[in-house]
C-alpha positions as CSV (number, residue, x, y, z in Angstrom):
1,M,0.0,0.0,0.0
2,P,1.5,3.4,-1.0
3,P,1.3,6.2,1.5
4,S,-1.9,8.3,1.4
5,G,-2.0,11.3,-0.8
6,V,-2.3,12.5,-4.4
7,Y,0.2,11.2,-7.0
8,N,0.5,13.2,-10.2
9,E,1.9,10.6,-12.6
10,N,1.2,7.9,-15.1
11,I,2.0,4.4,-13.9
12,V,3.2,1.4,-15.9
13,I,3.0,-2.0,-14.2
14,N,5.3,-4.7,-15.6
15,K,5.0,-7.4,-12.9
16,S,2.4,-9.1,-10.7
17,I,1.5,-6.7,-7.9
18,V,-1.2,-5.7,-5.5
19,L,-1.8,-1.9,-5.7
20,D,-4.2,-1.1,-2.9
21,G,-5.0,2.5,-2.0
22,Q,-7.3,1.8,0.9
23,K,-9.5,4.7,-0.3
24,Q,-6.7,7.1,0.7
25,V,-4.7,7.3,-2.5
26,S,-5.4,9.3,-5.7
27,I,-3.5,8.7,-8.9
28,K,-3.9,11.8,-11.1
29,G,-2.5,11.3,-14.6
30,L,-0.5,13.8,-16.5
31,G,-3.2,14.5,-19.1
32,N,-1.7,12.3,-21.7
33,D,-1.8,8.5,-22.4
34,S,-3.5,6.2,-19.9
35,V,-3.2,6.8,-16.2
36,I,-2.3,3.1,-15.3
37,L,-1.0,0.7,-18.0
38,V,-0.8,-3.0,-17.1
39,N,1.6,-5.3,-19.1
40,A,1.7,-8.3,-16.7
41,D,-0.5,-11.1,-15.4
42,R,-2.1,-11.3,-12.0
43,V,-2.3,-7.6,-11.1
44,A,-4.8,-6.3,-8.5
45,I,-5.7,-2.6,-8.6
46,K,-7.9,-1.7,-5.6
47,N,-9.5,1.2,-3.8
48,L,-7.8,4.0,-5.7
49,T,-9.2,7.3,-7.1
50,I,-8.1,7.6,-10.7
51,S,-8.3,10.6,-13.0
52,G,-6.5,12.7,-15.5
53,S,-6.0,10.6,-18.6
54,G,-5.2,11.9,-22.1
55,N,-8.0,12.7,-24.5
56,R,-6.9,10.8,-27.7
57,F,-9.5,8.5,-29.0
58,D,-7.0,6.9,-31.4
59,N,-4.8,6.0,-28.5
60,L,-7.7,4.8,-26.3
61,D,-6.4,6.9,-23.4
62,A,-8.0,5.3,-20.3
63,G,-8.0,5.3,-16.5
64,I,-6.8,1.7,-16.6
65,K,-5.5,0.1,-19.8
66,I,-4.6,-3.6,-19.7
67,K,-2.6,-5.2,-22.6
68,P,-3.0,-9.0,-23.4
69,S,-2.8,-10.8,-20.1
70,S,-5.0,-12.6,-17.6
71,N,-6.1,-13.1,-14.0
72,H,-6.5,-9.5,-12.7
73,L,-8.7,-7.9,-10.1
74,I,-9.9,-4.3,-10.5
75,T,-12.1,-3.4,-7.6
76,G,-13.3,-0.6,-5.4
77,N,-11.9,2.2,-7.6
78,N,-13.4,5.6,-8.2
79,M,-12.6,6.7,-11.7
80,H,-13.6,10.1,-13.2
81,D,-12.2,12.8,-15.6
82,I,-10.9,10.2,-18.0
83,L,-11.5,9.5,-21.6
84,F,-12.1,5.8,-21.4
85,G,-12.6,4.0,-18.1
86,I,-11.1,0.4,-18.2
87,D,-9.8,-0.8,-21.6
88,L,-9.3,-4.6,-21.8
89,N,-7.5,-5.9,-25.0
90,E,-7.3,-9.7,-25.1
91,V,-7.6,-9.9,-21.4
92,H,-9.1,-13.1,-19.8
93,N,-10.3,-14.3,-16.4
94,I,-10.5,-10.9,-14.9
95,T,-12.9,-9.5,-12.3
96,V,-14.0,-5.9,-12.5
97,S,-16.2,-5.1,-9.5
98,N,-17.5,-2.4,-7.2
99,N,-16.0,0.5,-9.2
100,K,-17.5,3.9,-9.8
101,I,-16.8,5.1,-13.4
102,S,-17.7,8.2,-15.3
103,T,-15.8,9.7,-18.3
104,F,-15.0,13.2,-19.7
105,P,-18.2,15.1,-20.3
106,A,-19.1,16.0,-23.9
107,E,-21.8,18.0,-25.5
108,H,-22.9,14.9,-27.4
109,V,-23.0,11.5,-25.8
110,G,-21.4,9.9,-28.8
111,L,-18.2,12.0,-28.2
112,R,-17.7,10.6,-24.7
113,G,-15.4,7.6,-24.1
114,D,-16.6,4.1,-23.1
115,S,-16.7,3.2,-19.5
116,I,-15.5,-0.4,-20.0
117,R,-14.2,-1.9,-23.2
118,L,-13.8,-5.6,-23.8
119,W,-12.0,-6.4,-27.0
120,A,-11.3,-10.2,-27.8
121,S,-11.6,-10.8,-24.0
122,N,-13.2,-13.9,-22.6
123,H,-14.3,-15.4,-19.3
124,N,-14.5,-12.1,-17.4
125,N,-16.8,-11.0,-14.7
126,I,-18.0,-7.4,-14.7
127,K,-20.0,-7.1,-11.4
128,N,-21.6,-4.5,-9.1
129,N,-20.1,-1.4,-10.8
130,I,-21.8,2.0,-10.9
131,I,-21.3,3.5,-14.3
132,H,-22.8,6.8,-15.4
133,D,-22.4,9.7,-17.9
134,S,-20.2,7.8,-20.3
135,R,-20.7,6.4,-23.8
136,D,-21.0,2.6,-23.7
137,I,-19.9,-0.6,-22.1
138,V,-18.4,-2.3,-25.2
139,V,-18.2,-6.1,-25.5
140,W,-16.8,-6.9,-29.0
141,Y,-15.4,-10.2,-30.3
142,S,-15.6,-11.5,-26.7
143,D,-17.3,-14.7,-25.4
144,N,-18.4,-16.2,-22.1
145,N,-18.4,-13.1,-20.1
146,I,-20.8,-12.3,-17.2
147,L,-22.0,-8.8,-16.6
148,E,-24.2,-8.7,-13.5
149,E,-25.6,-6.4,-10.8
150,N,-24.2,-3.3,-12.4
151,I,-26.0,0.1,-12.3
152,I,-25.7,2.0,-15.6
153,Y,-27.3,5.4,-16.2
154,N,-27.1,8.6,-18.3
155,S,-25.1,6.9,-21.1
156,R,-25.7,5.9,-24.7
157,Y,-25.7,2.1,-24.9
158,G,-25.8,0.5,-21.4
159,I,-24.0,-2.5,-23.0
160,H,-23.2,-2.9,-26.7
161,F,-22.3,-6.4,-27.9
162,M,-20.9,-7.2,-31.3
163,Y,-19.6,-10.5,-32.7
164,T,-19.9,-12.2,-29.4
165,G,-21.1,-15.6,-28.1
166,F,-22.6,-17.0,-24.9
167,N,-22.4,-13.9,-22.7
168,T,-24.7,-13.5,-19.6
169,I,-26.3,-10.2,-18.7
170,R,-28.0,-10.6,-15.3
171,N,-29.6,-8.5,-12.7
172,N,-28.4,-5.2,-13.9
173,T,-30.2,-1.8,-13.7
174,F,-30.2,0.4,-16.8
175,R,-31.8,3.8,-16.5
176,N,-32.0,6.9,-18.7
177,N,-29.7,5.5,-21.4
178,M,-30.5,5.8,-25.0
179,V,-30.4,2.0,-25.3
180,G,-30.3,-0.5,-22.5
181,V,-28.7,-3.5,-24.2
182,F,-28.0,-3.9,-27.9
183,L,-26.7,-7.2,-29.3
184,M,-25.4,-7.6,-32.9
185,Y,-24.0,-10.5,-34.9
186,G,-23.8,-13.2,-32.3
187,E,-25.4,-16.1,-30.5
188,G,-26.2,-17.7,-27.2
189,A,-26.6,-14.7,-24.9
190,V,-28.8,-14.8,-21.9
191,L,-30.5,-11.6,-20.5
192,E,-32.1,-12.4,-17.2
193,G,-33.5,-10.3,-14.3
194,N,-32.5,-6.9,-15.6
195,D,-34.4,-3.7,-14.9
196,I,-34.4,-1.5,-17.9
197,S,-36.3,1.8,-18.0
198,Y,-36.5,5.2,-19.6
199,S,-34.7,4.4,-22.8
200,I,-36.3,7.3,-24.7
201,G,-35.8,9.3,-27.8
202,S,-36.2,8.5,-31.4
203,S,-33.7,5.6,-31.1
204,G,-34.6,4.6,-27.6
205,M,-35.0,0.9,-26.9
206,G,-34.7,-1.4,-23.9
207,I,-33.2,-4.4,-25.7
208,G,-32.2,-4.6,-29.3
209,L,-31.3,-7.7,-31.3
210,K,-29.7,-7.6,-34.8
211,E,-28.8,-10.9,-36.4
212,M,-28.7,-12.7,-33.1
213,S,-29.5,-16.4,-32.7
214,D,-30.3,-18.7,-29.7
215,I,-31.0,-15.7,-27.4
216,T,-32.8,-16.0,-24.1
217,I,-34.5,-12.9,-22.7
218,K,-36.3,-13.8,-19.5
219,N,-37.6,-12.3,-16.3
220,N,-36.6,-8.7,-17.2
221,R,-38.6,-5.5,-16.5
222,I,-38.6,-3.2,-19.5
223,L,-40.5,0.0,-18.8
224,Y,-41.1,3.6,-20.1
225,S,-39.0,3.2,-23.3
226,S,-39.7,4.2,-26.9
227,I,-39.3,0.5,-27.9
228,G,-39.3,-2.3,-25.3
229,I,-37.7,-5.0,-27.5
230,Y,-36.5,-4.5,-31.0
231,V,-35.9,-7.5,-33.2
232,D,-34.0,-7.2,-36.6
233,Q,-33.2,-10.3,-38.6
234,S,-33.2,-12.5,-35.5
235,P,-32.8,-15.4,-35.2
236,F,-30.3,-15.2,-38.0
237,Q,-28.8,-18.7,-38.3
238,P,-31.0,-21.4,-39.9
239,D,-32.8,-23.8,-37.5
240,T,-32.3,-21.6,-34.4
241,A,-34.8,-19.7,-32.2
242,N,-35.0,-16.9,-29.7
243,Y,-36.9,-17.1,-26.5
244,I,-38.6,-14.1,-24.8
245,E,-40.2,-15.4,-21.6
246,G,-41.4,-14.1,-18.3
247,N,-40.7,-10.4,-18.9
248,T,-42.8,-7.4,-17.9
249,I,-43.0,-5.1,-20.9
250,S,-45.0,-2.0,-19.9
251,F,-45.5,1.7,-20.5
252,N,-43.5,1.7,-23.7
253,T,-44.5,3.3,-27.0
254,K,-44.1,-0.1,-28.7
255,G,-43.8,-3.2,-26.6
256,I,-42.1,-5.3,-29.2
257,L,-41.1,-4.0,-32.6
258,F,-40.1,-6.4,-35.4
259,H,-38.0,-4.8,-38.2
260,S,-39.7,-7.0,-40.8
261,N,-41.4,-10.4,-41.3
262,L,-39.5,-12.7,-39.1
263,E,-40.0,-16.2,-37.6
264,N,-38.9,-18.5,-34.8
265,N,-39.2,-16.0,-31.9
266,F,-41.0,-17.7,-29.0
267,I,-42.7,-15.1,-26.9
268,R,-44.3,-16.8,-23.8
269,R,-45.8,-15.9,-20.5
270,N,-44.8,-12.2,-20.6
271,I,-46.8,-9.4,-19.1
272,F,-47.7,-6.8,-21.7
273,S,-49.5,-3.8,-20.2
274,D,-50.1,-0.1,-21.0
275,N,-48.0,0.1,-24.2
276,L,-49.3,2.3,-26.9
277,K,-48.7,-0.6,-29.3
278,M,-48.2,-4.0,-27.9
279,V,-46.6,-5.5,-31.0
280,S,-45.8,-3.8,-34.3
281,V,-43.9,-4.6,-37.5
282,N,-42.1,-2.2,-39.8
283,S,-42.5,-2.2,-43.5
284,Y,-46.1,-3.2,-43.3
285,G,-45.1,-6.7,-42.3
286,S,-46.6,-9.3,-39.9
287,A,-45.3,-11.2,-36.8
288,T,-47.6,-14.2,-37.3
289,N,-44.7,-16.6,-38.0
290,N,-43.6,-16.1,-34.4
291,L,-45.2,-17.9,-31.5
292,F,-47.1,-15.8,-28.9
293,E,-48.4,-18.0,-26.2
294,E,-49.8,-17.6,-22.6
295,N,-49.0,-13.9,-22.4
296,Y,-51.0,-11.4,-20.4
297,W,-52.4,-8.4,-22.4
298,N,-54.1,-5.7,-20.4
299,D,-56.2,-4.6,-23.4
300,Y,-57.6,-8.1,-24.0
301,Q,-61.4,-7.8,-24.3
302,G,-62.4,-11.3,-23.7
303,F,-63.7,-13.5,-20.9
304,D,-62.8,-16.7,-19.1
305,T,-66.1,-18.5,-18.8
306,D,-64.6,-21.9,-18.1
307,E,-62.3,-20.4,-15.5
308,D,-59.1,-22.1,-16.8
309,T,-57.2,-18.8,-16.4
310,Y,-57.0,-18.4,-20.2
311,G,-59.2,-16.2,-22.4
312,D,-62.0,-17.9,-24.3
313,F,-60.7,-16.6,-27.7
314,D,-57.5,-15.4,-29.2
315,Y,-55.8,-12.1,-28.4
316,R,-55.2,-10.4,-31.8
317,V,-53.4,-7.2,-32.9
318,Y,-54.5,-5.7,-36.2
319,S,-53.1,-2.7,-38.0
320,Y,-55.7,-0.1,-39.0
321,L,-54.8,3.5,-39.8
322,D,-52.2,3.4,-37.1
323,Y,-49.7,2.2,-39.7
324,L,-49.6,5.8,-40.8
325,W,-47.9,7.1,-37.7
326,L,-46.0,3.9,-37.1
327,N,-44.2,4.1,-40.4
328,N,-44.1,7.9,-41.0
329,S,-42.2,10.2,-38.7
330,W,-44.0,13.3,-40.0
331,I,-47.4,11.9,-39.1
332,R,-46.1,10.5,-35.8
333,F,-45.7,14.1,-34.7
334,Y,-49.5,14.3,-34.7
335,F,-50.0,11.1,-32.7
336,A,-52.9,11.5,-30.2
337,S,-54.1,14.6,-32.0
338,P,-57.9,14.7,-32.4
339,I,-57.9,14.1,-36.1
340,L,-55.7,10.9,-36.0
341,T,-57.7,9.7,-33.0
342,V,-61.0,10.1,-34.8
343,L,-59.6,8.5,-38.0
344,N,-58.2,5.5,-36.3
345,F,-61.5,5.0,-34.3
346,L,-63.5,5.2,-37.5
347,S,-61.2,2.7,-39.3
348,E,-61.6,0.2,-36.4
349,L,-65.4,0.8,-36.2
350,V,-66.1,0.5,-40.0
351,P,-62.9,-0.6,-41.8
352,L,-62.7,0.7,-45.3
353,T,-60.1,-1.9,-46.1
354,E,-59.3,-5.3,-44.5
355,P,-57.1,-4.7,-41.5
356,R,-53.7,-6.5,-41.4
357,L,-53.2,-9.1,-38.8
358,I,-50.0,-8.4,-36.9
359,M,-50.0,-11.3,-34.4
360,F,-52.2,-13.6,-32.3
361,D,-52.0,-15.4,-29.0
362,E,-54.3,-18.4,-28.8
363,K,-54.0,-18.7,-25.0
364,P,-54.0,-15.2,-23.5
365,V,-53.7,-15.3,-19.7
366,M,-56.5,-13.4,-18.0
367,Q,-54.7,-12.3,-14.8
368,K,-51.2,-11.0,-14.7
369,T,-50.9,-12.2,-11.1
370,V,-50.7,-15.8,-12.4
371,L,-47.5,-14.9,-14.3
372,Q,-46.1,-12.8,-11.4
373,D,-46.5,-15.7,-9.1
374,D,-44.6,-17.9,-11.6
375,T,-41.8,-15.4,-11.7
376,I,-41.5,-15.3,-7.9
377,K,-41.4,-19.1,-7.7
378,R,-38.6,-19.1,-10.3
379,N,-36.7,-16.3,-8.6
380,P,-37.4,-16.7,-4.8
381,N,-34.7,-14.0,-3.9
């Protein structure tokens, strides 16, 4: 442990070491390069205040930069006034936990640095960090990582995955980000028990999938977002499926938005309530090739006369004149105006053309408490 105080310098670590500041040591960089650069295996960096990196994006100036290595512990640090937070390049079997990270402010969120970057880094655990006012957590070309119990807010992408496989995103809180979690070009991810809210704006979404296969999205709460779950060309690989089960998807503009006609998404035992549109499809498409089963829909207008907990007839979503505002940003500006409200009401009352079937659920659940009780049984803690 170094003596308490403020150290104005950049540090290079070339051997296994434990650097523990005991909350009494600040490392303030020189305003160029990374504050701490690690070139060795088995390094622990603990309980420091770290600030003052350089500002070069091409150099990935960071609070902590770790070159190809393994078996590190980064915990309990307070990191601020840095371009990037923690940069991991081909780093494996590392734990990043209990850190507080924010990056240099910028007028536009896209000009900030990333809080944590995993590049070709596998089998890492990113846990219980508080991350705010940065750009993204980036996980690219990286497999079998666990990101759990983090709190991420006021950023662009909470977590952005690209070309990855078999990562787990569990029990995190995402709030006031442009996007909660976005996954592109990969497979096998599990998103479980996350709380995602207030992903707003024209591109706001809770969870986004693009060309993702064998994805499991279960027991998440996705609330108050422009789009709850966005699905684009997913599943992508032949003979694969995605599973969206046990989630609460509420108070969003669109609960689930499909980019186009897709298939093999299994959407079961979710709670859909108080979304302006429960399910919609771009490009005048349909979601009928996906399975919707045993979901709760708060706008279902049926009965359960045989008391088997399921509605007596299908829950169905049709597209009437609402396709005008769903597919045209200019008309969307007038959403909820008297003229669009009246036109849509008249089109449902006396359709001038045959409405387009978007999706159907043959076994809608009548009471959401049935599904809530199931979730509690699966997750007793």
